[in-house]
Backbone as numpy.savetxt, mean C-alpha at the origin, in Angstrom:
# Nx Ny Nz CAx CAy CAz Cx Cy Cz
27.25 -17.47 0.67 25.95 -16.13 0.90 24.77 -15.87 -0.50
25.76 -16.64 -1.24 24.80 -16.36 -3.53 23.86 -17.41 -2.83
23.50 -18.18 -2.39 22.37 -20.00 -2.31 21.75 -19.04 -2.04
21.94 -18.80 -1.04 20.97 -17.78 0.59 20.46 -16.55 -0.76
20.61 -16.07 -1.41 20.60 -14.77 -1.22 19.55 -15.29 -2.90
20.13 -16.56 -3.62 19.40 -17.03 -5.37 18.39 -18.35 -4.40
18.05 -18.48 -3.23 16.79 -19.58 -2.73 16.08 -19.77 -3.07
14.74 -20.35 -4.04 14.66 -20.21 -4.39 13.71 -19.06 -5.79
15.06 -18.96 -6.11 14.26 -17.27 -6.94 14.36 -17.96 -8.26
14.09 -19.38 -8.98 13.56 -20.21 -9.92 11.96 -19.66 -10.02
11.27 -20.04 -8.79 10.23 -20.00 -8.58 9.32 -18.77 -8.59
10.44 -17.39 -8.10 10.32 -16.16 -8.49 9.87 -16.00 -10.13
10.74 -16.65 -10.82 10.85 -15.40 -12.03 9.87 -17.10 -13.27
9.30 -18.14 -12.37 8.15 -19.12 -12.76 6.78 -18.16 -13.07
6.91 -17.30 -11.52 4.82 -16.76 -10.68 5.55 -15.37 -11.74
6.11 -14.69 -11.88 6.40 -13.61 -12.87 5.78 -13.94 -13.23
7.09 -14.78 -13.87 6.03 -15.41 -15.72 4.66 -15.36 -16.04
4.57 -16.01 -15.00 2.94 -16.73 -15.88 2.01 -15.54 -15.20
2.22 -14.60 -14.38 1.33 -13.63 -14.20 1.94 -12.14 -15.35
2.73 -11.70 -15.94 2.84 -11.14 -17.16 2.11 -11.56 -18.57
2.94 -12.93 -18.06 2.44 -12.98 -19.92 1.04 -13.69 -20.71
-0.60 -13.12 -19.40 -1.34 -12.32 -20.20 -1.02 -11.78 -20.75
-1.00 -10.46 -19.25 -1.07 -8.77 -19.82 -0.04 -9.30 -21.37
0.77 -9.93 -21.81 1.58 -9.88 -23.06 0.13 -9.83 -24.20
0.10 -11.95 -23.96 -0.92 -11.97 -25.07 -1.58 -10.97 -25.28
-2.62 -10.82 -24.03 -3.53 -9.51 -23.89 -3.41 -8.92 -25.84
-1.87 -7.98 -25.34 -1.20 -6.31 -25.29 -1.82 -6.67 -26.79
-0.32 -8.24 -27.26 -0.42 -8.67 -28.94 -2.38 -9.17 -29.43
-2.80 -9.79 -28.40 -3.85 -9.04 -29.42 -4.28 -8.78 -30.20
-4.78 -7.37 -29.77 -5.37 -5.45 -29.71 -4.36 -5.04 -30.33
-3.08 -5.32 -30.29 -2.05 -4.32 -31.36 -1.93 -5.64 -33.39
-2.42 -6.64 -32.88 -3.28 -7.29 -34.50 -4.68 -6.55 -35.04
-5.05 -6.36 -34.09 -6.41 -6.07 -34.31 -6.65 -4.62 -34.63
-5.88 -4.43 -33.07 -6.85 -2.87 -33.52 -6.16 -1.65 -32.84
-5.03 -2.00 -32.32 -4.14 -0.47 -31.94 -2.63 -0.57 -33.74
-2.42 -1.15 -34.01 -1.55 -1.32 -35.10 -0.35 -0.10 -34.96
0.55 0.10 -33.65 0.87 0.55 -33.58 2.22 0.38 -34.65
3.10 1.36 -34.61 3.86 1.58 -35.12 5.92 0.37 -34.27
6.29 0.16 -35.16 7.86 -1.15 -34.61 8.24 -0.72 -33.25
8.58 1.58 -33.63 9.66 2.32 -32.62 8.79 1.76 -30.56
6.82 2.39 -31.21 6.74 2.26 -30.21 6.15 0.69 -29.45
6.51 -0.24 -29.79 6.22 -1.96 -29.53 7.63 -2.00 -29.66
8.85 -1.67 -29.70 10.16 -2.08 -28.42 9.84 -1.58 -27.81
8.79 -0.14 -27.50 9.13 0.61 -25.89 8.98 -0.27 -25.20
7.53 -1.31 -25.36 6.80 -1.84 -25.23 7.17 -2.95 -24.98
7.17 -3.78 -25.33 8.34 -5.09 -25.20 9.89 -4.80 -23.97
10.55 -3.61 -24.13 11.65 -3.40 -23.45 11.20 -3.70 -21.62
9.34 -2.80 -21.98 8.98 -1.74 -20.70 8.59 -3.24 -20.41
8.25 -4.35 -20.50 7.28 -6.06 -20.10 8.97 -6.52 -19.41
9.64 -5.97 -19.68 11.50 -6.84 -20.08 11.77 -6.06 -19.11
11.57 -5.21 -18.35 11.70 -4.60 -17.76 10.80 -4.72 -16.23
9.96 -4.89 -16.25 8.89 -5.44 -15.11 8.55 -6.32 -14.92
8.80 -7.71 -15.54 9.50 -8.97 -15.25 10.87 -9.02 -14.58
12.10 -7.82 -14.66 13.48 -8.33 -14.38 12.56 -6.92 -13.26
12.07 -6.35 -13.12 12.21 -5.46 -11.42 11.22 -6.99 -10.77
10.24 -6.64 -11.34 9.06 -7.29 -10.23 9.85 -9.09 -9.49
10.46 -9.57 -10.76 11.61 -10.93 -9.74 11.72 -10.13 -8.58
12.90 -9.70 -9.24 13.90 -9.19 -8.49 13.82 -8.65 -7.38
12.12 -7.71 -6.97 11.02 -7.93 -5.53 11.41 -8.69 -5.21
10.39 -9.37 -5.42 9.93 -10.27 -4.64 10.59 -11.78 -4.25
11.54 -11.04 -4.57 13.04 -12.56 -4.32 13.62 -11.28 -2.86
13.91 -10.23 -3.34 14.04 -9.30 -1.89 12.75 -9.45 -1.32
11.87 -9.91 -1.19 11.49 -9.85 -0.15 11.19 -10.12 1.04
10.98 -12.01 -0.28 11.52 -13.35 0.38 12.79 -13.82 1.30
14.20 -12.95 1.23 14.68 -13.18 1.49 15.44 -11.94 2.25
14.60 -10.90 2.62 14.76 -9.24 3.76 13.60 -9.26 4.42
12.90 -8.49 2.41 11.77 -7.43 3.58 10.71 -9.14 4.91
10.75 -9.50 4.83 9.78 -10.33 5.77 10.32 -10.55 6.91
11.68 -11.26 6.49 12.37 -11.20 8.17 12.99 -10.15 8.79
13.51 -9.10 8.59 13.47 -8.14 8.94 12.46 -7.88 9.71
11.55 -7.14 9.17 10.42 -7.20 9.54 9.72 -8.45 10.56
9.83 -9.32 10.35 9.02 -10.64 11.94 9.96 -9.92 12.81
11.33 -9.94 12.61 12.44 -10.03 13.82 11.90 -8.35 14.48
12.24 -7.67 13.57 11.96 -5.72 14.26 10.63 -6.23 14.63
9.64 -6.48 14.73 8.23 -6.97 15.41 8.62 -7.29 16.49
8.94 -8.51 16.48 9.16 -9.14 17.80 10.44 -9.16 18.69
11.47 -7.88 18.50 12.89 -7.11 19.93 11.43 -5.91 19.58
10.60 -4.86 19.11 9.75 -4.66 19.25 8.26 -4.38 20.46
8.10 -5.94 20.19 6.76 -6.10 21.01 7.64 -6.96 21.96
8.56 -6.74 22.97 9.45 -7.18 23.48 10.33 -6.30 24.77
10.15 -5.14 24.40 10.29 -4.14 24.88 9.73 -3.59 25.94
10.13 -2.54 27.26 8.92 -2.94 27.96 8.63 -1.51 28.18
9.11 -0.42 27.46 7.49 0.70 26.93 7.74 0.32 25.19
6.37 -0.53 26.09 5.55 -0.52 24.31 5.01 -0.38 23.92
4.88 1.25 24.65 3.86 2.44 24.09 4.50 2.34 22.79
6.19 2.54 22.85 6.67 2.98 21.54 7.04 2.80 20.44
6.00 1.65 19.73 5.19 1.09 19.36 4.23 1.32 17.88
3.91 2.54 19.23 2.76 3.08 18.50 3.28 4.44 17.05
3.90 5.56 17.72 5.42 6.69 17.02 5.70 5.82 16.06
6.83 4.25 16.18 7.08 4.01 14.74 6.16 3.65 13.83
4.98 2.63 14.88 4.39 2.33 13.53 3.92 3.75 12.14
3.11 4.09 12.95 3.44 6.20 11.90 3.99 6.32 11.37
5.35 6.35 11.46 7.02 7.01 11.00 6.68 5.66 9.81
6.72 4.47 10.41 7.14 3.56 9.08 6.05 3.39 8.18
4.53 3.53 9.07 3.93 4.27 7.79 3.34 4.49 6.67
3.84 5.87 7.68 4.46 6.76 6.46 4.83 6.62 5.32
6.01 6.70 5.77 7.76 6.53 5.05 7.64 4.90 3.92
6.40 4.44 4.47 6.33 2.80 3.46 5.06 3.41 2.33
5.23 4.03 2.68 3.66 5.66 2.06 4.72 6.17 0.33
4.74 6.67 0.93 6.06 7.79 0.83 6.90 6.62 -0.38
7.69 5.93 -0.30 8.06 5.22 -1.95 7.50 4.00 -2.61
6.02 4.27 -2.04 5.24 2.59 -3.03 4.98 3.62 -4.15
5.14 2.33 -5.05 4.82 3.23 -6.45 3.52 3.33 -7.01
3.51 2.47 -6.13 1.34 2.11 -7.09 0.77 3.38 -6.50
1.38 3.87 -5.15 0.67 5.43 -4.71 1.13 6.40 -5.73
2.20 6.45 -6.05 3.30 7.89 -6.92 2.48 7.32 -8.82
2.13 6.93 -8.54 1.84 6.17 -9.81 0.17 6.85 -10.17
-0.87 6.46 -8.96 -1.57 7.61 -8.74 -1.55 8.89 -9.10
-1.04 9.16 -8.37 -0.63 11.17 -8.26 -0.44 11.45 -9.21
0.68 10.57 -9.90 0.75 11.57 -11.32 -0.43 11.63 -12.17
-1.12 10.36 -12.26 -2.84 10.72 -13.07 -3.59 11.06 -12.29
-3.31 11.42 -10.77 -4.71 12.37 -10.35 -4.03 13.57 -11.05
-2.60 14.50 -10.54 -2.36 15.99 -10.94 -2.79 16.19 -12.75
-2.60 14.37 -13.34 -2.50 15.34 -14.52 -4.37 15.57 -14.95
-4.52 14.69 -14.48 -6.32 15.09 -15.15 -7.48 16.61 -14.02
-6.75 16.25 -12.75 -7.17 17.97 -12.84 -6.80 18.96 -12.93
-5.64 18.67 -14.17 -4.81 19.87 -14.76 -4.06 19.90 -13.66
-3.08 20.21 -12.54 -2.61 20.10 -11.55 -3.77 21.22 -10.13
-4.82 20.87 -10.56 -5.85 20.82 -10.03 -5.16 20.78 -8.83
-5.49 19.12 -8.13 -5.26 18.42 -7.28 -3.32 18.66 -7.79
-2.54 18.74 -6.91 -0.84 18.03 -6.74 -0.36 17.02 -6.75
0.79 16.04 -7.28 1.09 14.80 -6.68 1.31 14.82 -5.24
2.18 15.94 -4.26 2.65 16.30 -3.20 2.12 16.35 -2.41
0.88 16.46 -2.44 -0.45 16.98 -1.87 -1.01 16.07 -1.73
-1.28 15.13 -2.90 -1.67 14.01 -2.77 -1.25 12.74 -2.35
0.19 12.80 -2.27 1.07 12.03 -1.36 1.42 12.31 0.50
1.13 13.00 0.65 1.18 13.75 2.32 0.14 13.28 2.75
-0.54 13.78 2.36 -2.52 12.93 2.04 -2.33 11.52 2.23
-2.03 10.50 1.34 -1.70 9.37 2.16 -1.16 8.46 2.89
0.24 9.38 2.84 0.66 8.29 3.32 0.44 9.47 5.00
-0.12 9.81 5.51 -0.24 10.50 7.19 -1.75 9.74 7.53
-2.70 9.53 6.32 -3.73 8.43 6.53 -3.30 6.98 6.63
-2.28 6.63 6.16 -1.23 4.92 5.69 -0.84 5.01 7.74
0.25 6.17 7.69 0.72 6.15 8.91 0.19 6.49 10.45
-1.79 7.43 10.43 -2.27 6.59 11.32 -2.85 5.02 11.49
-3.44 4.94 10.29 -4.36 3.23 10.54 -3.38 2.08 10.38
-1.37 2.73 11.30 -0.98 1.64 11.27 -0.46 1.60 13.00
-0.57 3.13 13.32 -0.90 3.22 14.93 -1.55 2.60 15.29
-2.42 2.87 14.05 -3.95 2.37 14.71 -3.91 0.59 15.22
-3.11 0.38 14.16 -3.06 -1.51 14.33 -2.37 -1.54 14.97
-0.88 -1.28 16.01 -0.22 -1.38 16.37 -1.50 -0.64 18.24
-2.24 -0.31 18.44 -3.15 -0.02 19.67 -3.69 -0.81 19.49
-4.19 -1.41 18.99 -5.24 -2.38 18.49 -4.47 -3.64 19.54
-3.02 -3.74 18.31 -2.54 -5.24 19.33 -2.37 -4.80 21.38
-1.67 -3.82 20.80 -1.44 -4.17 22.46 -2.38 -4.32 23.94
-3.83 -3.18 23.08 -4.74 -3.47 24.04 -5.90 -4.84 23.98
-5.67 -5.29 22.45 -5.53 -7.04 22.82 -7.38 -7.15 22.32
-8.68 -5.94 20.94 -9.52 -6.45 20.72 -9.31 -6.34 19.21
-11.03 -6.66 18.67 -11.46 -6.87 17.09 -11.64 -5.54 16.88
-10.80 -5.98 15.37 -11.06 -4.79 15.10 -12.42 -3.71 14.41
-13.47 -5.38 14.47 -14.40 -4.50 13.83 -13.97 -2.74 14.84
-14.20 -2.43 15.95 -13.96 -1.52 16.53 -13.65 -0.37 15.97
-12.90 -0.72 14.93 -11.80 0.49 14.01 -12.65 0.27 12.94
-12.91 -0.86 11.79 -14.20 -1.00 10.51 -15.43 0.04 10.58
-16.31 -0.85 11.56 -17.77 -0.17 11.14 -17.48 1.58 11.41
-16.87 2.18 12.25 -17.31 3.38 12.54 -16.46 3.99 10.88
-15.08 3.84 11.27 -14.53 4.13 9.63 -15.20 4.21 8.24
-16.14 2.68 8.33 -17.00 2.55 7.10 -18.11 3.64 6.98
-18.71 3.63 8.33 -19.53 4.67 8.41 -19.19 6.50 8.91
-17.85 6.83 8.96 -17.45 8.13 9.14 -17.34 8.42 7.41
-16.98 7.20 6.57 -16.51 7.37 4.93 -17.35 7.71 4.45
-18.17 7.42 4.85 -20.11 7.18 4.00 -20.27 8.52 4.42
-20.69 8.30 5.25 -20.82 10.11 5.60 -20.31 11.49 5.34
-18.50 11.35 5.46 -17.75 12.26 4.50 -17.99 12.37 3.04
-18.59 11.06 2.88 -19.17 11.57 0.80 -20.35 12.47 0.67
-21.32 12.89 1.43 -22.38 13.81 1.39 -21.78 15.00 1.86
-20.36 15.24 2.01 -19.46 17.03 2.72 -18.57 16.83 2.10
-18.21 15.77 1.06 -17.13 16.40 0.00 -16.80 16.78 -1.33
-16.10 17.25 -2.06 -16.00 17.34 -3.02 -16.59 16.10 -4.07
-17.82 16.48 -5.21 -17.87 14.70 -5.94 -16.45 14.34 -6.49
-15.42 15.19 -7.29 -14.62 14.66 -7.29 -13.79 13.67 -6.45
-13.53 14.42 -5.41 -12.35 13.24 -4.80 -13.15 11.65 -4.06
-14.50 11.56 -4.14 -14.71 10.61 -3.69 -14.32 9.42 -4.24
-14.37 9.10 -5.76 -13.79 8.02 -6.15 -12.56 7.77 -6.41
-11.42 8.95 -6.79 -9.62 9.49 -5.62 -10.18 9.03 -4.52
-10.73 8.93 -4.04 -9.84 8.15 -2.43 -10.87 7.01 -2.37
-11.22 6.56 -2.72 -11.50 5.06 -3.30 -10.84 3.86 -3.27
-9.87 4.56 -4.48 -8.58 4.10 -5.35 -8.16 4.46 -4.96
-7.34 5.56 -3.72 -6.24 5.91 -3.08 -6.51 3.95 -2.03
-7.61 4.19 -1.29 -8.00 2.64 -0.12 -7.12 1.88 -1.02
-7.26 1.40 -2.13 -7.01 0.03 -2.33 -5.23 0.13 -2.83
-4.74 1.85 -3.62 -3.33 2.13 -3.99 -1.91 1.54 -2.44
-2.70 2.31 -1.61 -2.55 2.69 -0.32 -1.60 1.49 -0.32
-2.13 -0.16 0.26 -2.61 -1.61 0.27 -1.87 -2.53 -0.37
-1.02 -2.19 -1.00 0.83 -1.96 -2.10 1.77 -3.05 -1.22
2.52 -3.55 -2.00 4.54 -4.46 -1.85 4.74 -3.58 -0.25
5.00 -2.64 -0.18 5.99 -2.35 0.86 4.62 -2.07 1.75
3.97 -2.02 1.91 3.24 -1.93 2.97 3.16 -3.44 3.13
2.45 -3.71 2.59 1.56 -5.68 2.58 3.37 -6.59 2.79
4.70 -6.42 2.78 5.59 -7.17 2.64 6.31 -6.59 4.11
6.28 -5.26 4.20 6.75 -5.24 6.16 6.48 -5.02 7.14
4.88 -4.21 6.85 4.89 -3.97 8.25 3.31 -4.65 8.47
2.71 -5.95 7.59 1.98 -7.24 8.18 3.47 -7.93 8.72
4.08 -7.36 7.96 5.29 -9.00 9.16 5.88 -8.44 10.36
5.43 -7.05 10.65 6.99 -6.73 11.99 5.12 -7.08 12.81
3.88 -6.06 12.47 3.06 -6.87 13.17 2.93 -8.24 13.55
2.70 -9.25 12.34 2.86 -10.90 12.74 3.94 -10.94 13.97
4.95 -10.55 14.11 6.10 -10.14 15.30 5.84 -9.65 15.78
5.83 -8.12 16.79 4.69 -7.69 17.25 3.99 -8.63 18.50
2.68 -8.69 17.50 1.26 -10.10 17.94 1.85 -11.73 18.52
3.09 -11.86 17.99 3.37 -13.73 18.64 4.65 -12.82 19.55
4.41 -12.25 20.28 5.30 -12.14 21.55 4.99 -11.08 22.18
3.60 -10.61 21.67 2.78 -9.99 22.86 2.20 -10.43 23.75
1.22 -10.47 24.83 1.34 -11.38 26.00 -0.46 -11.20 25.74
-0.70 -12.10 26.34 -3.16 -12.04 25.14 -2.41 -12.26 23.61
-2.31 -11.57 23.19 -2.55 -11.54 21.54 -1.77 -12.29 21.03
-2.91 -12.90 20.01 -3.10 -13.63 18.10 -2.75 -13.41 17.52
-1.17 -13.62 16.96 -0.28 -12.98 15.56 -1.65 -13.21 14.65
-2.74 -14.30 14.60 -3.39 -14.22 13.53 -5.51 -13.41 13.57
-5.29 -13.24 14.52 -6.91 -12.53 15.16 -5.95 -10.55 15.16
-5.01 -10.77 15.66 -4.06 -8.87 15.92 -3.48 -8.96 14.63
-2.09 -9.67 14.60 -1.26 -9.16 13.09 -1.43 -8.86 12.17
-2.56 -9.66 12.02 -3.23 -9.18 10.31 -4.33 -8.79 10.60
-5.10 -8.03 9.57 -6.19 -7.83 9.17 -6.42 -5.99 9.22
-4.34 -5.91 9.44 -3.83 -4.14 9.60 -4.12 -3.92 8.17
-4.81 -4.30 7.65 -4.46 -4.03 5.13 -6.23 -3.27 5.08
-7.22 -4.07 6.32 -8.01 -3.23 6.08 -7.26 -2.10 6.97
-7.89 -1.59 7.80 -7.17 -0.13 8.58 -6.49 0.14 6.87
-5.95 -0.35 6.73 -4.47 0.61 5.81 -4.98 1.38 4.79
-6.63 0.30 4.33 -7.82 0.62 3.32 -8.58 1.69 2.89
-8.63 2.02 4.41 -9.34 2.56 4.54 -9.12 4.13 5.79
-7.56 4.04 5.30 -7.16 5.74 6.20 -7.22 6.33 4.25
-6.96 6.27 3.68 -6.31 6.76 3.10 -7.95 6.94 2.01
-9.15 6.29 1.95 -10.29 7.11 1.94 -10.74 8.11 2.68
-10.57 8.63 3.50 -11.19 8.84 5.30 -10.23 10.23 5.10
-8.75 9.89 4.57 -7.84 10.99 4.49 -8.31 12.24 3.16
-8.49 11.34 1.66 -8.70 12.87 0.57 -9.92 12.20 0.45
-11.04 11.77 1.93 -12.39 13.32 1.53 -12.81 13.83 2.86
-11.51 13.36 3.68 -11.74 15.11 4.26 -10.83 15.77 2.85
-9.96 15.43 3.02 -8.99 16.69 1.84 -10.06 17.06 0.72
-11.06 16.63 0.42 -12.46 17.09 -0.91 -12.96 18.14 0.27
-12.84 17.75 1.47 -13.84 19.37 2.11 -12.85 20.08 2.37
-11.63 20.53 2.67 -10.89 20.75 2.59 -11.74 22.49 1.40
-10.52 21.25 0.15 -11.02 21.78 -0.64 -12.42 22.99 -1.08
-13.33 22.28 -0.70 -14.27 22.83 -1.18 -14.91 23.51 -0.25
-14.35 23.77 1.11 -14.43 24.80 2.04 -13.81 26.01 1.79
-12.30 26.24 0.64 -11.81 27.17 0.07 -12.44 27.30 -1.57
-12.77 26.16 -1.86 -13.25 27.58 -2.84 -14.62 27.65 -2.89
-16.30 27.85 -1.85 -16.23 28.80 -1.75 -16.40 29.88 0.12
-14.97 29.62 0.40 -14.44 30.73 0.74 -14.21 32.31 -0.17
């Protein structure tokens, strides 16, 4: 069993090292030239690098041996159900939960709360992004079932986003577009996309390449719209 768990782990360790080494080099350059931090802070930073290296390696190995295979198997099982409409609410729930557990989302929410001094709380942001991604996944499942082009979502969606910009509070615009990128993190990409590909693979008339993919574009769009709408709500409350 351990052989299956550790299969390809050496390659993962190398990939993570190649990703983190440039960051470490840049830090060392800035440390010697500009920062000149004391040894206590440097030890904490090095400890952070080590923990990040271990965490990323274990996470990616878990993705390869667990998340992606189970996502595809779940997708194939759901796609073979006689009542296929069930994948739409299931998609919403999985999108909501995946965003709730997304580390990058937590970091963004904490930064937003700190910068706005509690005006926009972590909890409000978390629920807003989770609802947005949940709706995006549900719409993606509907697209797989009905087999239509993703352009029917993307073009009207971005037009709506650009229109909402003129009605929301300006502080929310930058946050909204950052939220779109943050929401497309490892939890969503590794599990939800694998499930969508599995569903498309067993759905009659669907092609995994054209229907299973494209979901991330919609996931990136939905939080933008949801945060802009939140900005409109906040603006109305201030005016009242």
